[in-house]
C-alpha angles and dihedrals in degrees: 000000000000116000090223090061092049089052091052090051089051092048090049091056092045092050090048092051092049095045089050089056095053096034093107091051094056091036094233120185118214090255091052090046090053090045090053090049093047091051092047091051095047091050094048091048090050092050089048092048090051092053088052092058095057 
């Protein structure tokens, strides 16, 4: 497994934890929370894929 992909998984968990801590402040519903996480994961996978092309 690529170390960059492991880092992205770690960052996704860290982002989810941080977003969960500030969820009340931003008044995120579970659907919006899931949407933010999906967008974050897609962007991170696109960045990882771009690095693999180089």
